[in-house]
Biotite code that builds the C-alpha atoms (Angstrom):
import biotite.structure as struc

atoms = struc.array([
    struc.Atom([-50.071, 67.634, 81.538], chain_id="A", res_id=1, res_name="MET", atom_name="CA", element="C"),
    struc.Atom([-52.689, 66.063, 79.286], chain_id="A", res_id=2, res_name="GLU", atom_name="CA", element="C"),
    struc.Atom([-51.363, 64.018, 76.361], chain_id="A", res_id=3, res_name="THR", atom_name="CA", element="C"),
    struc.Atom([-52.961, 62.216, 73.453], chain_id="A", res_id=4, res_name="LEU", atom_name="CA", element="C"),
    struc.Atom([-51.075, 59.506, 71.569], chain_id="A", res_id=5, res_name="ASP", atom_name="CA", element="C"),
    struc.Atom([-47.953, 60.601, 73.461], chain_id="A", res_id=6, res_name="GLY", atom_name="CA", element="C"),
    struc.Atom([-48.257, 64.174, 72.183], chain_id="A", res_id=7, res_name="ILE", atom_name="CA", element="C"),
    struc.Atom([-48.860, 67.137, 74.481], chain_id="A", res_id=8, res_name="ALA", atom_name="CA", element="C"),
    struc.Atom([-52.321, 68.700, 74.507], chain_id="A", res_id=9, res_name="VAL", atom_name="CA", element="C"),
    struc.Atom([-52.447, 72.488, 74.575], chain_id="A", res_id=10, res_name="LEU", atom_name="CA", element="C"),
    struc.Atom([-55.516, 74.414, 75.705], chain_id="A", res_id=11, res_name="LYS", atom_name="CA", element="C"),
    struc.Atom([-55.438, 78.157, 75.124], chain_id="A", res_id=12, res_name="VAL", atom_name="CA", element="C"),
    struc.Atom([-58.066, 80.789, 75.831], chain_id="A", res_id=13, res_name="THR", atom_name="CA", element="C"),
    struc.Atom([-57.174, 83.191, 73.022], chain_id="A", res_id=14, res_name="SER", atom_name="CA", element="C"),
    struc.Atom([-55.585, 83.507, 69.602], chain_id="A", res_id=15, res_name="VAL", atom_name="CA", element="C"),
    struc.Atom([-52.790, 85.513, 71.244], chain_id="A", res_id=16, res_name="ALA", atom_name="CA", element="C"),
    struc.Atom([-51.936, 82.575, 73.535], chain_id="A", res_id=17, res_name="GLN", atom_name="CA", element="C"),
    struc.Atom([-51.815, 80.182, 70.566], chain_id="A", res_id=18, res_name="TRP", atom_name="CA", element="C"),
    struc.Atom([-49.583, 82.609, 68.677], chain_id="A", res_id=19, res_name="ARG", atom_name="CA", element="C"),
    struc.Atom([-47.313, 82.941, 71.747], chain_id="A", res_id=20, res_name="ASP", atom_name="CA", element="C"),
    struc.Atom([-47.002, 79.154, 71.960], chain_id="A", res_id=21, res_name="TRP", atom_name="CA", element="C"),
    struc.Atom([-46.095, 78.918, 68.269], chain_id="A", res_id=22, res_name="LEU", atom_name="CA", element="C"),
    struc.Atom([-43.479, 81.649, 68.701], chain_id="A", res_id=23, res_name="ALA", atom_name="CA", element="C"),
    struc.Atom([-41.821, 79.894, 71.651], chain_id="A", res_id=24, res_name="SER", atom_name="CA", element="C"),
    struc.Atom([-42.486, 76.229, 70.883], chain_id="A", res_id=25, res_name="ARG", atom_name="CA", element="C"),
    struc.Atom([-38.890, 75.196, 71.547], chain_id="A", res_id=26, res_name="GLY", atom_name="CA", element="C"),
    struc.Atom([-38.223, 71.677, 70.303], chain_id="A", res_id=27, res_name="THR", atom_name="CA", element="C"),
    struc.Atom([-41.869, 70.603, 70.028], chain_id="A", res_id=28, res_name="ALA", atom_name="CA", element="C"),
    struc.Atom([-42.474, 68.625, 66.856], chain_id="A", res_id=29, res_name="SER", atom_name="CA", element="C"),
    struc.Atom([-46.250, 68.414, 67.270], chain_id="A", res_id=30, res_name="SER", atom_name="CA", element="C"),
    struc.Atom([-49.098, 69.416, 69.534], chain_id="A", res_id=31, res_name="VAL", atom_name="CA", element="C"),
    struc.Atom([-52.781, 68.648, 69.934], chain_id="A", res_id=32, res_name="TRP", atom_name="CA", element="C"),
    struc.Atom([-54.589, 71.964, 70.223], chain_id="A", res_id=33, res_name="LEU", atom_name="CA", element="C"),
    struc.Atom([-58.002, 72.075, 71.879], chain_id="A", res_id=34, res_name="VAL", atom_name="CA", element="C"),
    struc.Atom([-60.331, 73.782, 69.399], chain_id="A", res_id=35, res_name="ILE", atom_name="CA", element="C"),
    struc.Atom([-63.488, 75.478, 70.635], chain_id="A", res_id=36, res_name="ARG", atom_name="CA", element="C"),
    struc.Atom([-66.656, 74.547, 68.766], chain_id="A", res_id=37, res_name="ARG", atom_name="CA", element="C"),
    struc.Atom([-68.606, 77.465, 67.293], chain_id="A", res_id=38, res_name="LYS", atom_name="CA", element="C"),
    struc.Atom([-71.555, 77.038, 69.656], chain_id="A", res_id=39, res_name="HIS", atom_name="CA", element="C"),
    struc.Atom([-69.378, 76.848, 72.777], chain_id="A", res_id=40, res_name="SER", atom_name="CA", element="C"),
    struc.Atom([-69.292, 79.752, 75.207], chain_id="A", res_id=41, res_name="ALA", atom_name="CA", element="C"),
    struc.Atom([-65.969, 78.520, 76.626], chain_id="A", res_id=42, res_name="SER", atom_name="CA", element="C"),
    struc.Atom([-62.915, 80.643, 75.836], chain_id="A", res_id=43, res_name="PRO", atom_name="CA", element="C"),
    struc.Atom([-60.588, 79.249, 73.210], chain_id="A", res_id=44, res_name="GLY", atom_name="CA", element="C"),
    struc.Atom([-59.719, 79.373, 69.530], chain_id="A", res_id=45, res_name="VAL", atom_name="CA", element="C"),
    struc.Atom([-61.866, 78.423, 66.570], chain_id="A", res_id=46, res_name="LEU", atom_name="CA", element="C"),
    struc.Atom([-60.525, 76.107, 63.888], chain_id="A", res_id=47, res_name="VAL", atom_name="CA", element="C"),
    struc.Atom([-59.961, 78.797, 61.227], chain_id="A", res_id=48, res_name="HIS", atom_name="CA", element="C"),
    struc.Atom([-58.139, 80.998, 63.753], chain_id="A", res_id=49, res_name="GLU", atom_name="CA", element="C"),
    struc.Atom([-55.866, 78.129, 64.773], chain_id="A", res_id=50, res_name="ALA", atom_name="CA", element="C"),
    struc.Atom([-55.089, 77.193, 61.163], chain_id="A", res_id=51, res_name="MET", atom_name="CA", element="C"),
    struc.Atom([-54.274, 80.756, 60.152], chain_id="A", res_id=52, res_name="GLU", atom_name="CA", element="C"),
    struc.Atom([-51.910, 81.351, 63.058], chain_id="A", res_id=53, res_name="GLN", atom_name="CA", element="C"),
    struc.Atom([-50.188, 78.019, 62.398], chain_id="A", res_id=54, res_name="ALA", atom_name="CA", element="C"),
    struc.Atom([-49.515, 79.057, 58.786], chain_id="A", res_id=55, res_name="LEU", atom_name="CA", element="C"),
    struc.Atom([-47.903, 82.261, 60.052], chain_id="A", res_id=56, res_name="CYS", atom_name="CA", element="C"),
    struc.Atom([-45.266, 80.138, 61.803], chain_id="A", res_id=57, res_name="PHE", atom_name="CA", element="C"),
    struc.Atom([-44.840, 77.387, 59.204], chain_id="A", res_id=58, res_name="GLY", atom_name="CA", element="C"),
    struc.Atom([-47.081, 74.853, 60.915], chain_id="A", res_id=59, res_name="TRP", atom_name="CA", element="C"),
    struc.Atom([-50.032, 72.938, 59.467], chain_id="A", res_id=60, res_name="ILE", atom_name="CA", element="C"),
    struc.Atom([-53.047, 71.110, 60.830], chain_id="A", res_id=61, res_name="ASP", atom_name="CA", element="C"),
    struc.Atom([-53.699, 67.429, 60.265], chain_id="A", res_id=62, res_name="SER", atom_name="CA", element="C"),
    struc.Atom([-55.792, 64.930, 62.211], chain_id="A", res_id=63, res_name="LYS", atom_name="CA", element="C"),
    struc.Atom([-58.857, 66.032, 64.186], chain_id="A", res_id=64, res_name="ALA", atom_name="CA", element="C"),
    struc.Atom([-60.480, 64.061, 67.005], chain_id="A", res_id=65, res_name="LEU", atom_name="CA", element="C"),
    struc.Atom([-63.626, 64.623, 69.026], chain_id="A", res_id=66, res_name="ARG", atom_name="CA", element="C"),
    struc.Atom([-62.908, 65.772, 72.577], chain_id="A", res_id=67, res_name="ARG", atom_name="CA", element="C"),
    struc.Atom([-66.311, 66.603, 74.071], chain_id="A", res_id=68, res_name="ASP", atom_name="CA", element="C"),
    struc.Atom([-69.497, 68.543, 73.251], chain_id="A", res_id=69, res_name="ALA", atom_name="CA", element="C"),
    struc.Atom([-67.636, 71.850, 73.547], chain_id="A", res_id=70, res_name="GLU", atom_name="CA", element="C"),
    struc.Atom([-64.358, 71.124, 71.766], chain_id="A", res_id=71, res_name="SER", atom_name="CA", element="C"),
    struc.Atom([-62.230, 68.971, 69.483], chain_id="A", res_id=72, res_name="THR", atom_name="CA", element="C"),
    struc.Atom([-58.533, 68.135, 69.301], chain_id="A", res_id=73, res_name="TYR", atom_name="CA", element="C"),
    struc.Atom([-56.618, 69.221, 66.215], chain_id="A", res_id=74, res_name="LEU", atom_name="CA", element="C"),
    struc.Atom([-53.038, 68.057, 65.675], chain_id="A", res_id=75, res_name="CYS", atom_name="CA", element="C"),
    struc.Atom([-50.495, 70.596, 64.415], chain_id="A", res_id=76, res_name="PHE", atom_name="CA", element="C"),
    struc.Atom([-46.972, 69.901, 63.148], chain_id="A", res_id=77, res_name="THR", atom_name="CA", element="C"),
    struc.Atom([-44.311, 71.879, 61.313], chain_id="A", res_id=78, res_name="PRO", atom_name="CA", element="C"),
    struc.Atom([-45.184, 71.914, 57.625], chain_id="A", res_id=79, res_name="ARG", atom_name="CA", element="C"),
    struc.Atom([-43.204, 69.525, 55.406], chain_id="A", res_id=80, res_name="ASN", atom_name="CA", element="C"),
    struc.Atom([-41.190, 71.735, 53.024], chain_id="A", res_id=81, res_name="PRO", atom_name="CA", element="C"),
    struc.Atom([-41.998, 69.326, 50.164], chain_id="A", res_id=82, res_name="LYS", atom_name="CA", element="C"),
    struc.Atom([-45.776, 69.399, 50.650], chain_id="A", res_id=83, res_name="SER", atom_name="CA", element="C"),
    struc.Atom([-48.078, 71.082, 48.169], chain_id="A", res_id=84, res_name="THR", atom_name="CA", element="C"),
    struc.Atom([-50.242, 74.081, 49.028], chain_id="A", res_id=85, res_name="TRP", atom_name="CA", element="C"),
    struc.Atom([-54.011, 74.162, 48.675], chain_id="A", res_id=86, res_name="SER", atom_name="CA", element="C"),
    struc.Atom([-55.769, 77.184, 47.229], chain_id="A", res_id=87, res_name="ARG", atom_name="CA", element="C"),
    struc.Atom([-57.374, 77.806, 50.637], chain_id="A", res_id=88, res_name="VAL", atom_name="CA", element="C"),
    struc.Atom([-53.971, 78.027, 52.322], chain_id="A", res_id=89, res_name="ASN", atom_name="CA", element="C"),
    struc.Atom([-52.490, 80.138, 49.518], chain_id="A", res_id=90, res_name="ARG", atom_name="CA", element="C"),
    struc.Atom([-55.387, 82.571, 49.943], chain_id="A", res_id=91, res_name="ASP", atom_name="CA", element="C"),
    struc.Atom([-54.936, 82.562, 53.714], chain_id="A", res_id=92, res_name="ARG", atom_name="CA", element="C"),
    struc.Atom([-51.237, 83.343, 53.356], chain_id="A", res_id=93, res_name="VAL", atom_name="CA", element="C"),
    struc.Atom([-52.063, 86.272, 51.066], chain_id="A", res_id=94, res_name="ALA", atom_name="CA", element="C"),
    struc.Atom([-54.435, 87.710, 53.691], chain_id="A", res_id=95, res_name="ARG", atom_name="CA", element="C"),
    struc.Atom([-52.007, 87.044, 56.554], chain_id="A", res_id=96, res_name="LEU", atom_name="CA", element="C"),
    struc.Atom([-49.144, 88.657, 54.630], chain_id="A", res_id=97, res_name="THR", atom_name="CA", element="C"),
    struc.Atom([-51.244, 91.730, 53.860], chain_id="A", res_id=98, res_name="ALA", atom_name="CA", element="C"),
    struc.Atom([-52.111, 91.958, 57.557], chain_id="A", res_id=99, res_name="ALA", atom_name="CA", element="C"),
    struc.Atom([-48.427, 91.733, 58.517], chain_id="A", res_id=100, res_name="GLY", atom_name="CA", element="C"),
    struc.Atom([-48.929, 88.516, 60.514], chain_id="A", res_id=101, res_name="LEU", atom_name="CA", element="C"),
    struc.Atom([-46.501, 86.186, 58.722], chain_id="A", res_id=102, res_name="MET", atom_name="CA", element="C"),
    struc.Atom([-43.324, 85.401, 60.670], chain_id="A", res_id=103, res_name="THR", atom_name="CA", element="C"),
    struc.Atom([-39.897, 84.742, 59.142], chain_id="A", res_id=104, res_name="PRO", atom_name="CA", element="C"),
    struc.Atom([-40.305, 80.971, 59.654], chain_id="A", res_id=105, res_name="SER", atom_name="CA", element="C"),
    struc.Atom([-43.701, 80.921, 57.960], chain_id="A", res_id=106, res_name="GLY", atom_name="CA", element="C"),
    struc.Atom([-42.572, 83.195, 55.137], chain_id="A", res_id=107, res_name="GLN", atom_name="CA", element="C"),
    struc.Atom([-39.475, 81.043, 54.556], chain_id="A", res_id=108, res_name="ALA", atom_name="CA", element="C"),
    struc.Atom([-41.701, 78.039, 53.786], chain_id="A", res_id=109, res_name="LEU", atom_name="CA", element="C"),
    struc.Atom([-43.836, 80.120, 51.425], chain_id="A", res_id=110, res_name="VAL", atom_name="CA", element="C"),
    struc.Atom([-40.725, 81.398, 49.633], chain_id="A", res_id=111, res_name="ASP", atom_name="CA", element="C"),
    struc.Atom([-39.332, 77.862, 49.367], chain_id="A", res_id=112, res_name="LEU", atom_name="CA", element="C"),
    struc.Atom([-42.641, 76.578, 47.981], chain_id="A", res_id=113, res_name="ALA", atom_name="CA", element="C"),
    struc.Atom([-42.657, 79.294, 45.344], chain_id="A", res_id=114, res_name="ARG", atom_name="CA", element="C"),
    struc.Atom([-39.072, 78.452, 44.333], chain_id="A", res_id=115, res_name="ARG", atom_name="CA", element="C"),
    struc.Atom([-39.644, 74.690, 44.160], chain_id="A", res_id=116, res_name="THR", atom_name="CA", element="C"),
    struc.Atom([-43.084, 74.775, 42.533], chain_id="A", res_id=117, res_name="GLY", atom_name="CA", element="C"),
    struc.Atom([-45.021, 73.224, 45.411], chain_id="A", res_id=118, res_name="THR", atom_name="CA", element="C"),
    struc.Atom([-46.796, 76.560, 45.956], chain_id="A", res_id=119, res_name="TRP", atom_name="CA", element="C"),
    struc.Atom([-48.995, 76.175, 42.870], chain_id="A", res_id=120, res_name="ASP", atom_name="CA", element="C"),
    struc.Atom([-48.470, 72.499, 42.003], chain_id="A", res_id=121, res_name="ALA", atom_name="CA", element="C"),
    struc.Atom([-52.160, 71.771, 42.607], chain_id="A", res_id=122, res_name="LEU", atom_name="CA", element="C"),
    struc.Atom([-53.563, 74.981, 41.103], chain_id="A", res_id=123, res_name="ALA", atom_name="CA", element="C"),
    struc.Atom([-54.736, 73.426, 37.828], chain_id="A", res_id=124, res_name="GLU", atom_name="CA", element="C"),
    struc.Atom([-56.160, 70.368, 39.603], chain_id="A", res_id=125, res_name="ALA", atom_name="CA", element="C"),
    struc.Atom([-58.038, 72.613, 42.017], chain_id="A", res_id=126, res_name="GLN", atom_name="CA", element="C"),
    struc.Atom([-59.359, 74.610, 39.052], chain_id="A", res_id=127, res_name="ASP", atom_name="CA", element="C"),
    struc.Atom([-60.672, 71.378, 37.510], chain_id="A", res_id=128, res_name="GLY", atom_name="CA", element="C"),
    struc.Atom([-58.294, 71.441, 34.541], chain_id="A", res_id=129, res_name="VAL", atom_name="CA", element="C"),
    struc.Atom([-58.009, 67.941, 33.068], chain_id="A", res_id=130, res_name="VAL", atom_name="CA", element="C"),
    struc.Atom([-54.373, 67.361, 32.062], chain_id="A", res_id=131, res_name="PRO", atom_name="CA", element="C"),
    struc.Atom([-53.728, 66.419, 28.448], chain_id="A", res_id=132, res_name="THR", atom_name="CA", element="C"),
    struc.Atom([-52.395, 62.951, 29.285], chain_id="A", res_id=133, res_name="ASP", atom_name="CA", element="C"),
    struc.Atom([-55.566, 62.122, 31.235], chain_id="A", res_id=134, res_name="LEU", atom_name="CA", element="C"),
    struc.Atom([-57.838, 63.502, 28.504], chain_id="A", res_id=135, res_name="ALA", atom_name="CA", element="C"),
    struc.Atom([-56.028, 61.290, 25.966], chain_id="A", res_id=136, res_name="ARG", atom_name="CA", element="C"),
    struc.Atom([-56.568, 58.225, 28.177], chain_id="A", res_id=137, res_name="ALA", atom_name="CA", element="C"),
    struc.Atom([-60.357, 58.700, 28.218], chain_id="A", res_id=138, res_name="PHE", atom_name="CA", element="C"),
    struc.Atom([-62.593, 57.157, 25.599], chain_id="A", res_id=139, res_name="ASP", atom_name="CA", element="C"),
    struc.Atom([-65.948, 58.874, 24.957], chain_id="A", res_id=140, res_name="ALA", atom_name="CA", element="C"),
    struc.Atom([-67.762, 56.906, 27.675], chain_id="A", res_id=141, res_name="VAL", atom_name="CA", element="C"),
    struc.Atom([-65.084, 57.524, 30.325], chain_id="A", res_id=142, res_name="ALA", atom_name="CA", element="C"),
    struc.Atom([-64.899, 61.222, 29.415], chain_id="A", res_id=143, res_name="ALA", atom_name="CA", element="C"),
    struc.Atom([-68.668, 61.554, 29.757], chain_id="A", res_id=144, res_name="GLY", atom_name="CA", element="C"),
    struc.Atom([-68.739, 59.838, 33.122], chain_id="A", res_id=145, res_name="HIS", atom_name="CA", element="C"),
    struc.Atom([-65.776, 61.852, 34.411], chain_id="A", res_id=146, res_name="PHE", atom_name="CA", element="C"),
    struc.Atom([-67.401, 65.117, 33.293], chain_id="A", res_id=147, res_name="ALA", atom_name="CA", element="C"),
    struc.Atom([-70.534, 64.165, 35.264], chain_id="A", res_id=148, res_name="ALA", atom_name="CA", element="C"),
    struc.Atom([-68.642, 63.503, 38.509], chain_id="A", res_id=149, res_name="PHE", atom_name="CA", element="C"),
    struc.Atom([-69.217, 66.141, 41.199], chain_id="A", res_id=150, res_name="PRO", atom_name="CA", element="C"),
    struc.Atom([-66.592, 68.922, 41.227], chain_id="A", res_id=151, res_name="PRO", atom_name="CA", element="C"),
    struc.Atom([-65.228, 67.743, 44.599], chain_id="A", res_id=152, res_name="SER", atom_name="CA", element="C"),
    struc.Atom([-64.662, 64.232, 43.224], chain_id="A", res_id=153, res_name="SER", atom_name="CA", element="C"),
    struc.Atom([-62.954, 65.513, 40.094], chain_id="A", res_id=154, res_name="LYS", atom_name="CA", element="C"),
    struc.Atom([-60.698, 67.722, 42.216], chain_id="A", res_id=155, res_name="ARG", atom_name="CA", element="C"),
    struc.Atom([-59.767, 64.785, 44.471], chain_id="A", res_id=156, res_name="LEU", atom_name="CA", element="C"),
    struc.Atom([-58.882, 62.630, 41.463], chain_id="A", res_id=157, res_name="ILE", atom_name="CA", element="C"),
    struc.Atom([-56.935, 65.402, 39.714], chain_id="A", res_id=158, res_name="LEU", atom_name="CA", element="C"),
    struc.Atom([-54.977, 66.176, 42.904], chain_id="A", res_id=159, res_name="GLU", atom_name="CA", element="C"),
    struc.Atom([-54.221, 62.453, 43.321], chain_id="A", res_id=160, res_name="TRP", atom_name="CA", element="C"),
    struc.Atom([-52.772, 62.387, 39.809], chain_id="A", res_id=161, res_name="ILE", atom_name="CA", element="C"),
    struc.Atom([-50.892, 65.688, 40.275], chain_id="A", res_id=162, res_name="ALA", atom_name="CA", element="C"),
    struc.Atom([-49.334, 64.454, 43.530], chain_id="A", res_id=163, res_name="ASN", atom_name="CA", element="C"),
    struc.Atom([-47.664, 61.464, 41.867], chain_id="A", res_id=164, res_name="ALA", atom_name="CA", element="C"),
    struc.Atom([-43.918, 61.727, 42.467], chain_id="A", res_id=165, res_name="LYS", atom_name="CA", element="C"),
    struc.Atom([-42.734, 59.491, 39.622], chain_id="A", res_id=166, res_name="ARG", atom_name="CA", element="C"),
    struc.Atom([-43.837, 59.421, 35.966], chain_id="A", res_id=167, res_name="PRO", atom_name="CA", element="C"),
    struc.Atom([-44.760, 55.734, 36.182], chain_id="A", res_id=168, res_name="GLU", atom_name="CA", element="C"),
    struc.Atom([-46.931, 56.405, 39.232], chain_id="A", res_id=169, res_name="THR", atom_name="CA", element="C"),
    struc.Atom([-48.662, 59.242, 37.395], chain_id="A", res_id=170, res_name="ARG", atom_name="CA", element="C"),
    struc.Atom([-49.264, 57.000, 34.371], chain_id="A", res_id=171, res_name="GLN", atom_name="CA", element="C"),
    struc.Atom([-50.654, 54.215, 36.563], chain_id="A", res_id=172, res_name="ARG", atom_name="CA", element="C"),
    struc.Atom([-53.040, 56.683, 38.234], chain_id="A", res_id=173, res_name="ARG", atom_name="CA", element="C"),
    struc.Atom([-54.164, 58.017, 34.855], chain_id="A", res_id=174, res_name="ILE", atom_name="CA", element="C"),
    struc.Atom([-54.811, 54.499, 33.575], chain_id="A", res_id=175, res_name="THR", atom_name="CA", element="C"),
    struc.Atom([-56.735, 53.607, 36.730], chain_id="A", res_id=176, res_name="THR", atom_name="CA", element="C"),
    struc.Atom([-58.774, 56.808, 36.512], chain_id="A", res_id=177, res_name="THR", atom_name="CA", element="C"),
    struc.Atom([-59.684, 56.208, 32.857], chain_id="A", res_id=178, res_name="ALA", atom_name="CA", element="C"),
    struc.Atom([-60.580, 52.541, 33.420], chain_id="A", res_id=179, res_name="GLU", atom_name="CA", element="C"),
    struc.Atom([-62.719, 53.294, 36.458], chain_id="A", res_id=180, res_name="LEU", atom_name="CA", element="C"),
    struc.Atom([-64.378, 56.317, 34.842], chain_id="A", res_id=181, res_name="ALA", atom_name="CA", element="C"),
    struc.Atom([-65.445, 54.064, 31.967], chain_id="A", res_id=182, res_name="ARG", atom_name="CA", element="C"),
    struc.Atom([-67.358, 52.039, 34.588], chain_id="A", res_id=183, res_name="GLU", atom_name="CA", element="C"),
    struc.Atom([-68.657, 55.273, 36.192], chain_id="A", res_id=184, res_name="ASN", atom_name="CA", element="C"),
    struc.Atom([-66.510, 54.658, 39.285], chain_id="A", res_id=185, res_name="VAL", atom_name="CA", element="C"),
    struc.Atom([-64.438, 57.408, 40.872], chain_id="A", res_id=186, res_name="ARG", atom_name="CA", element="C"),
    struc.Atom([-60.726, 56.707, 41.342], chain_id="A", res_id=187, res_name="ALA", atom_name="CA", element="C"),
    struc.Atom([-58.909, 57.809, 44.520], chain_id="A", res_id=188, res_name="ALA", atom_name="CA", element="C"),
    struc.Atom([-62.077, 57.484, 46.595], chain_id="A", res_id=189, res_name="HIS", atom_name="CA", element="C"),
    struc.Atom([-62.407, 55.173, 49.593], chain_id="A", res_id=190, res_name="PRO", atom_name="CA", element="C"),
    struc.Atom([-64.225, 51.948, 48.849], chain_id="A", res_id=191, res_name="LYS", atom_name="CA", element="C"),
    struc.Atom([-67.761, 51.788, 50.223], chain_id="A", res_id=192, res_name="ALA", atom_name="CA", element="C"),
    struc.Atom([-68.112, 49.300, 53.068], chain_id="A", res_id=193, res_name="ALA", atom_name="CA", element="C"),
])
């Protein structure tokens, strides 16, 4: 059996096979799924199909690696019950629920997320809402620069702040964001090489 980084590689020819694997995964804690590229004529699953089926069973995608011209590897693991939910995945779950595709294990994670607040913890950040404490930290120059950042950059920064676990971490991230914005530099972005 093919492995990658010590994790089994799974190649399926249909969405039904991927769903069957998820339903009977046994003790597997992760798997690399071979994802068919859009242009490929080879049988397999596309990335959005794989992600949606994983959500149905309480799994989530993570790291992707190039495999060949026809396919990529995408790592899937059981979703961490404490992780936050993106708008894209919340919307997917709504569609999957309406279609009757969610399983008890997938629905249990959704229900837990709704109870604990991780379901919509990033909603305001993803809507571009600047929290009051961040707005107060900006001077006029920093506020102007931040407002001019691209929406994707603002969302990344706001999610970074929202994901802080401790109040002091949140405050440090707010301070960093305000200081860097004053210099027209985006916080929470990788440094250019």
